[in-house]
C-alpha positions as CSV (number, residue, x, y, z in Angstrom):
1,X,-15.1,-10.7,-12.0
2,X,-15.8,-7.4,-10.3
3,X,-16.2,-4.1,-12.6
4,X,-18.0,-1.0,-12.4
5,X,-20.6,-2.8,-14.5
6,X,-22.4,-6.1,-15.1
7,X,-22.3,-9.6,-13.4
8,X,-19.0,-11.5,-12.6
9,X,-18.3,-13.9,-15.6
10,X,-17.1,-16.7,-13.1
11,X,-18.9,-17.0,-9.7
12,X,-16.2,-17.9,-7.2
13,X,-17.0,-21.0,-5.6
14,X,-17.3,-21.7,-2.0
15,X,-14.4,-22.2,0.5
16,X,-14.6,-26.1,0.4
17,X,-13.6,-25.4,-3.9
18,X,-10.1,-23.0,-2.5
19,X,-7.1,-23.1,-4.4
20,X,-5.1,-21.5,-2.0
21,X,-5.6,-21.9,1.6
22,X,-3.2,-19.3,4.0
23,X,-3.6,-20.0,7.4
24,X,-1.7,-17.8,10.1
25,X,1.0,-16.9,7.8
26,X,4.6,-15.0,9.3
27,X,7.6,-14.0,7.4
28,X,10.2,-12.3,9.2
29,X,13.5,-11.5,8.2
30,X,16.6,-11.0,10.9
31,X,18.1,-13.1,13.4
32,X,16.4,-16.2,15.0
33,X,13.1,-15.4,13.2
34,X,11.3,-17.9,14.1
35,X,11.3,-16.4,18.1
36,X,8.6,-13.4,16.5
37,X,5.6,-16.1,15.3
38,X,6.1,-18.2,18.3
39,X,6.4,-15.6,20.8
40,X,3.2,-13.5,21.7
41,X,4.4,-10.8,23.1
42,X,7.0,-10.2,20.2
43,X,4.3,-11.2,17.9
44,X,2.1,-8.1,19.5
45,X,5.0,-5.7,18.5
46,X,4.4,-2.6,16.4
47,X,6.9,-2.5,13.8
48,X,9.5,-0.1,15.1
49,X,9.3,-2.0,18.6
50,X,10.0,-5.0,17.0
51,X,13.2,-3.9,15.2
52,X,14.7,-2.3,18.0
53,X,14.2,-5.3,20.6
54,X,15.1,-8.1,18.3
55,X,16.3,-6.8,15.0
56,X,13.6,-8.4,13.1
57,X,11.1,-7.0,10.6
58,X,7.8,-9.2,10.2
59,X,6.8,-8.3,6.6
60,X,4.0,-10.6,6.9
61,X,2.1,-10.7,9.8
62,X,-0.3,-13.9,10.9
63,X,-2.5,-13.6,7.6
64,X,-5.1,-15.9,6.6
65,X,-7.2,-16.4,3.5
66,X,-9.0,-18.5,0.9
67,X,-8.2,-18.0,-2.9
68,X,-11.4,-19.7,-4.3
69,X,-11.5,-21.4,-7.6
70,X,-12.2,-19.0,-10.5
71,X,-12.0,-15.9,-8.7
72,X,-9.4,-13.0,-9.0
73,X,-8.0,-12.5,-5.6
74,X,-6.3,-8.9,-5.2
75,X,-3.7,-8.3,-2.7
76,X,-3.6,-4.3,-2.4
77,X,-1.2,-2.1,-0.2
78,X,1.4,0.4,-0.4
79,X,4.5,0.0,-0.8
80,X,6.7,-2.3,2.5
81,X,3.3,-3.3,3.6
82,X,4.5,-7.0,2.3
83,X,2.4,-7.9,-0.3
84,X,5.0,-8.8,-2.7
85,X,6.6,-10.9,-0.3
86,X,2.8,-12.9,0.5
87,X,2.5,-13.6,-3.4
88,X,6.0,-14.6,-3.1
89,X,5.5,-17.2,0.1
90,X,3.0,-18.9,-2.0
91,X,5.1,-20.9,-4.0
92,X,7.8,-20.6,-1.6
93,X,10.2,-18.5,-3.8
94,X,10.5,-16.7,-0.1
95,X,10.5,-19.6,2.9
96,X,7.8,-18.4,5.2
97,X,8.6,-18.6,8.9
98,X,5.1,-20.0,10.3
99,X,2.1,-20.9,9.5
100,X,0.2,-23.3,6.8
101,X,0.3,-23.2,2.9
102,X,-2.3,-25.5,1.2
103,X,-2.7,-26.0,-2.8
104,X,-5.4,-28.2,-3.6
105,X,-5.3,-30.0,-0.1
106,X,-1.6,-30.6,-0.8
107,X,0.8,-29.0,2.0
108,X,2.6,-26.4,0.0
109,X,6.0,-26.1,3.2
110,X,6.1,-30.0,3.2
111,X,6.7,-30.0,-0.3
112,X,10.1,-31.5,-1.7
113,X,12.3,-29.9,-4.2
114,X,10.8,-32.3,-7.0
115,X,6.8,-31.3,-5.5
116,X,7.8,-27.7,-5.5
117,X,9.6,-27.8,-9.3
118,X,6.2,-29.0,-10.2
119,X,4.3,-26.4,-8.2
120,X,6.1,-23.6,-10.0
121,X,6.5,-24.8,-13.7
122,X,2.6,-26.5,-13.8
123,X,-0.1,-25.2,-11.1
124,X,0.9,-21.8,-9.9
125,X,2.6,-19.8,-12.9
126,X,3.8,-16.1,-12.0
127,X,3.6,-12.8,-13.9
128,X,6.6,-10.0,-12.4
129,X,6.5,-6.4,-13.1
130,X,9.7,-7.2,-14.5
131,X,9.5,-8.7,-17.6
132,X,12.5,-11.2,-17.7
133,X,12.2,-12.2,-21.0
134,X,15.0,-13.4,-23.3
135,X,16.6,-11.0,-25.5
136,X,18.5,-13.3,-27.9
137,X,14.9,-15.5,-28.4
138,X,11.9,-15.0,-30.4
139,X,8.7,-13.8,-29.1
140,X,7.6,-17.2,-30.1
141,X,10.4,-19.0,-28.6
142,X,10.1,-16.7,-24.9
143,X,6.3,-18.0,-24.8
144,X,7.5,-21.4,-25.6
145,X,10.2,-21.5,-22.8
146,X,8.0,-22.8,-19.8
147,X,6.5,-25.8,-21.7
148,X,10.3,-26.3,-23.2
149,X,11.6,-26.5,-19.3
150,X,8.6,-29.3,-19.1
151,X,10.2,-31.4,-21.7
152,X,7.5,-30.8,-24.0
153,X,8.4,-31.9,-27.5
154,X,9.5,-28.4,-30.2
155,X,6.6,-29.0,-32.2
156,X,3.6,-29.5,-29.5
157,X,5.2,-26.5,-28.0
158,X,5.5,-24.2,-30.7
159,X,1.8,-25.1,-31.8
160,X,0.8,-24.0,-28.3
161,X,2.8,-21.3,-27.9
162,X,1.9,-20.1,-31.1
163,X,-2.3,-20.5,-30.0
164,X,-1.4,-18.2,-26.8
165,X,0.5,-15.7,-28.7
166,X,-3.2,-15.1,-30.5
167,X,-4.9,-15.1,-27.6
168,X,-3.0,-12.1,-25.9
169,X,-3.2,-10.3,-29.0
170,X,0.2,-10.4,-30.4
171,X,-0.3,-12.9,-33.8
172,X,2.2,-11.5,-36.4
173,X,4.9,-10.9,-34.1
174,X,5.9,-13.9,-33.7
175,X,9.4,-13.4,-34.8
176,X,10.4,-10.7,-33.2
177,X,12.9,-10.4,-30.5
178,X,11.6,-8.5,-27.5
179,X,13.7,-4.8,-28.0
180,X,11.5,-4.4,-31.1
181,X,8.6,-4.8,-28.7
182,X,7.0,-1.6,-26.9
183,X,6.6,-2.2,-22.8
184,X,2.7,-3.2,-22.8
185,X,3.8,-6.0,-25.9
186,X,6.8,-7.3,-23.8
187,X,4.1,-7.8,-20.8
188,X,1.6,-9.6,-22.8
189,X,4.7,-12.0,-23.7
190,X,5.4,-12.3,-20.2
191,X,1.4,-13.3,-19.8
192,X,1.2,-15.7,-22.9
193,X,4.5,-17.3,-21.2
194,X,2.3,-18.0,-18.1
195,X,-0.9,-19.1,-19.9
196,X,1.1,-21.4,-22.3
197,X,1.5,-23.8,-19.8
198,X,-1.8,-24.3,-18.1
199,X,-1.7,-23.3,-14.4
200,X,-4.1,-23.7,-12.0
201,X,-3.2,-20.2,-10.8
202,X,-1.6,-17.1,-12.7
203,X,0.0,-15.2,-9.9
204,X,0.6,-11.5,-10.6
205,X,3.4,-9.3,-9.0
206,X,2.4,-5.7,-9.7
207,X,2.7,-6.3,-13.4
208,X,1.8,-3.4,-14.6
209,X,3.1,-0.6,-12.3
210,X,5.7,0.1,-14.6
211,X,3.7,0.9,-17.7
212,X,2.2,3.9,-19.0
213,X,-1.5,4.9,-17.9
214,X,-3.3,3.8,-21.5
215,X,-0.8,0.9,-21.6
216,X,-1.7,0.1,-18.0
217,X,-5.7,0.3,-19.0
218,X,-5.5,-1.9,-22.1
219,X,-3.5,-4.7,-19.7
220,X,-6.2,-4.7,-17.6
221,X,-8.9,-5.4,-19.8
222,X,-6.6,-8.3,-21.1
223,X,-6.9,-9.3,-17.8
224,X,-11.0,-8.9,-17.3
225,X,-11.3,-10.3,-21.0
226,X,-8.8,-13.7,-20.3
227,X,-10.8,-14.4,-16.5
228,X,-13.9,-13.9,-18.6
229,X,-12.8,-16.5,-21.5
230,X,-11.5,-18.7,-19.2
231,X,-12.3,-18.4,-15.7
232,X,-8.7,-19.2,-14.5
233,X,-8.0,-18.3,-10.5
234,X,-5.8,-15.4,-10.3
235,X,-4.1,-13.9,-7.5
236,X,-3.0,-10.4,-8.4
237,X,-0.7,-7.8,-6.0
238,X,-0.9,-4.2,-6.7
239,X,-0.7,-0.8,-5.0
240,X,-3.3,0.8,-6.8
241,X,-6.5,1.2,-5.2
242,X,-8.4,1.5,-8.4
243,X,-6.6,-1.4,-10.4
244,X,-8.1,-3.6,-7.2
245,X,-11.4,-2.4,-7.8
246,X,-11.5,-2.4,-11.5
247,X,-10.2,-6.4,-11.3
248,X,-10.9,-8.0,-7.9
249,X,-14.1,-10.2,-7.2
250,X,-11.7,-10.0,-3.4
251,X,-9.3,-7.7,-2.4
252,X,-7.4,-8.1,0.7
253,X,-5.6,-5.1,1.6
254,X,-2.6,-4.6,3.2
255,X,-1.3,-2.4,6.0
256,X,2.4,-3.3,8.1
257,X,2.5,-6.9,7.1
258,X,-1.2,-7.2,8.3
259,X,-4.9,-7.9,5.9
260,X,-6.9,-5.4,7.8
261,X,-9.9,-5.8,5.9
262,X,-10.6,-8.7,3.3
263,X,-13.7,-8.8,1.3
264,X,-15.5,-7.7,-2.4
265,X,-14.7,-4.4,-3.4
266,X,-18.4,-3.2,-2.3
267,X,-17.7,-4.4,1.2
268,X,-14.4,-2.4,1.1
269,X,-15.8,1.2,0.0
270,X,-19.2,0.8,1.8
271,X,-18.0,-0.7,5.4
272,X,-14.5,0.2,5.4
273,X,-13.2,-1.7,8.6
274,X,-11.6,1.4,10.2
275,X,-9.9,5.1,9.9
276,X,-6.8,3.9,7.6
277,X,-9.4,1.7,4.9
278,X,-12.0,4.9,5.0
279,X,-9.0,7.1,4.4
280,X,-7.9,5.0,2.1
281,X,-11.2,4.6,0.0
282,X,-12.0,8.5,0.4
283,X,-11.8,9.6,-3.3
284,X,-13.7,6.8,-4.9
285,X,-16.3,7.2,-7.0
286,X,-19.1,5.5,-4.9
287,X,-21.8,5.0,-7.7
288,X,-19.6,3.0,-9.8
289,X,-18.6,0.5,-7.1
290,X,-21.8,0.3,-4.7
291,X,-24.8,-2.1,-6.2
292,X,-28.2,-1.5,-6.1
293,X,-28.2,-3.6,-3.0
294,X,-27.2,-1.0,-0.6
295,X,-29.9,1.7,-1.4
296,X,-32.9,-0.7,-2.2
297,X,-36.0,-1.1,0.3
298,X,-39.4,-2.5,-0.2
299,X,-41.5,-2.4,-2.8
300,X,-45.0,-0.8,-2.2
301,X,-47.4,-2.8,-5.0
302,X,-47.7,-0.1,-7.4
303,X,-44.1,0.7,-7.5
304,X,-43.2,-3.5,-8.0
305,X,-45.6,-3.2,-11.3
306,X,-43.9,-0.4,-13.0
307,X,-40.5,1.6,-13.8
308,X,-37.1,0.3,-14.8
309,X,-35.8,-3.2,-14.2
310,X,-32.2,-3.1,-13.2
311,X,-30.8,-6.2,-12.1
312,X,-29.2,-6.9,-8.2
313,X,-25.6,-6.0,-9.3
314,X,-26.1,-3.2,-11.3
315,X,-24.6,-0.1,-10.0
316,X,-26.0,2.9,-8.5
317,X,-24.3,5.1,-11.5
318,X,-26.3,2.7,-13.5
319,X,-29.4,3.3,-11.5
320,X,-29.5,6.7,-10.9
321,X,-29.3,7.2,-14.6
322,X,-32.3,4.9,-15.1
323,X,-34.8,7.2,-12.3
324,X,-33.6,10.2,-14.1
325,X,-34.6,9.2,-17.2
326,X,-38.0,6.9,-16.2
327,X,-38.8,9.6,-13.2
328,X,-39.8,6.7,-11.2
329,X,-38.2,4.5,-9.0
330,X,-36.4,1.4,-10.3
331,X,-37.2,-2.1,-9.5
332,X,-34.8,-4.7,-8.7
333,X,-35.5,-8.0,-10.2
334,X,-33.6,-11.1,-9.7
335,X,-35.0,-14.2,-11.7
336,X,-38.0,-12.0,-12.8
337,X,-39.4,-11.1,-9.8
338,X,-39.3,-7.9,-7.8
339,X,-37.4,-7.8,-4.5
340,X,-37.2,-4.1,-4.1
341,X,-36.7,-0.6,-5.8
342,X,-34.2,1.8,-5.2
343,X,-35.4,5.7,-5.5
344,X,-33.6,9.0,-6.2
345,X,-32.9,10.0,-2.5
346,X,-31.9,6.7,-1.6
347,X,-28.9,6.7,-4.6
348,X,-27.7,10.0,-3.5
349,X,-27.6,9.0,0.2
350,X,-25.1,6.7,-1.2
351,X,-23.3,8.6,-3.5
352,X,-22.8,11.3,-0.5
353,X,-20.3,9.0,1.4
354,X,-21.6,7.7,4.7
355,X,-20.4,4.2,5.9
356,X,-22.9,1.9,3.9
357,X,-23.9,-1.5,5.4
358,X,-23.3,-4.3,2.8
359,X,-24.9,-7.7,3.4
360,X,-22.2,-10.1,4.3
361,X,-19.6,-7.6,4.6
362,X,-16.7,-8.6,6.9
363,X,-16.0,-6.9,10.3
364,X,-12.2,-7.2,10.2
365,X,-9.2,-9.3,9.3
366,X,-10.4,-12.8,9.4
367,X,-10.3,-15.8,7.1
368,X,-13.5,-15.7,5.3
369,X,-15.7,-18.9,4.6
370,X,-17.8,-19.0,2.0
């Protein structure tokens, strides 16, 4: 998971290990919606012209990506960008108009009602912005509800629910009703309910957007901790850039139903695909996102022998502190070998804000292959 410091807790697998694979996905609302993706002329229209000519709105337009096992994949965009529609299409809470969705090699669009029910109950659990807790049930029974639906026995589901309640920091509150909880505590119950069924993938649809800033930060920390502990695959929807950069291994940035850039936080901040993305990330503290790889140069023999040591994924902010403290360029060390150095001039150049080439940065919105 990408944070401002440190190493990802769980390294994403290759695309061969993709949990979800999405290819050419469309969701169009309106009369005869299926004609829009099928007609290149209609598919190319901008949103206003498409509505004028067909009465249709394309909420998701030709979107393709893989979600790799063990990663946190963030879909970010402003209101109306299509991000919430997209995540609901993954489990067919909203039926796609065209395109392919595959989970672990199985075609989601071909699933019958029983397979779809199994997908939603066992394999891909959703955490919504609105908690959806049952007011007459205790915390423990709310968390156990998904297991009850699965037919798990009472003693087993209560034992599992108690374990997960403790995991999300609500131990001692098992018998409280939702009305007795704060907003953050209620969202922890929602998270625990999703975790209790032990899904392959957790799907988060702007779960923290209604929370106060301090509580929101606490919940972000909870997601970071859970991912560190379990390495569970997560798809996280947000309109908050800081939240996306904090949580995401990779980010898909959406606008008008399309993915305008897909990449790591460092790729998106350092190599924005177009002016829209560049404006979006303009105020990001680059030194907290960019790593020393972007400022590294070859080391002389003398430089390779002295100076503070940094890991390749150390942030520019950490490197600035190390260089300022020592007065020497910092060595970038990988498995005991000096692979380069960073000096104050290069580090300040990154902070200054020019687009920075990032190894592996995508050129635009394409489907990634690891």
